[in-house]
Steps between C-alpha positions, in 0.01 A plus 500: 500500500663737745818691424775637723562869428768716661476881495835679526519880521830636374506769770525489879412867552195520727326771294580326170233524229614157383437344842151648484449357152624161626244519782225557244618197302507297822143605575384399150678165501408405857131464406590229247585139578872578456739469792637855503795618709705816502872530553670810637857537380580679829469155660780368276790746536783411263845638418549643151565205274873432473650190338798502735267508802308207354820297449625577851176479700250329275147622427359684805225323694251778423555442127441127552180569697375745235580258217319224689188716529512593132560139392188387691274729293303454180508874439670815617364854481774760519382854577800721442591865493714640221840646586658704221302307236614165638480246785541615861827363647314326785294290260786430256727386784232270641442344156875468440561321831191276472611398150829371648320240712544159341358268768215518750480215753768315302285510187608685182308822446482792259262733682393703195502233227146439378356739757202705382573866579269800485631856520347817640634844585383823656689818427455869572596560136270482201646174357394297803833319538486343156874530424590340834275203427663456158832458679351255752348303212839459327666370818225251586475364145876443506445286811238289325185655649175508301443876525148599397463768232209658688600739777351770722629858506387773738624843388468806724484258792487775761140560392422132429370380838225604739548530879436123536772409251254404227574593141312806381638480145241301302742400225758373750233319705371320192853424391594356841183287513570368152865432582406308819242294309745418223778422748274258687375331181853462362633374835226235508564384145881494532520388863851382594362309798177343372 
């Protein structure tokens, strides 16, 4: 059985190590039978979440579109940098807005509820973004996502890729391959759309 998997980097910076790590995950997953897509948060610009804005103007269309994409998936792979030992504001804001979407095409929806989520991070530091992923994990679990325990960390990310964007760190490569395999297996077994 096929599975729909969305890859979402938590950074829009062109030189981002996390975008490179997301590309590696995309390469690994695209040779499977999964239907793999990638979302760029730059394509979904959103105001900072504000309850008054939501009351006055409703949920922005970009949040509705993002929530619709997430809701159509069996699994989500978030590849996120760590900002001050936590979640980057861009990613947190996107999650916050998408979580406010209650209907897609007039049907009730909770985009993250029951969604299988894998986490990965690349960081120039020696912890590989681990603390940031712990914060992401707490938020997604609160929204009802099935966040996998297994994750991929790439410390010292500035030295982690070759000139073609391939991982040179053997531990991280093995970890990413294992994470992608587990994400695919879990998505198949817990498919929300099967």
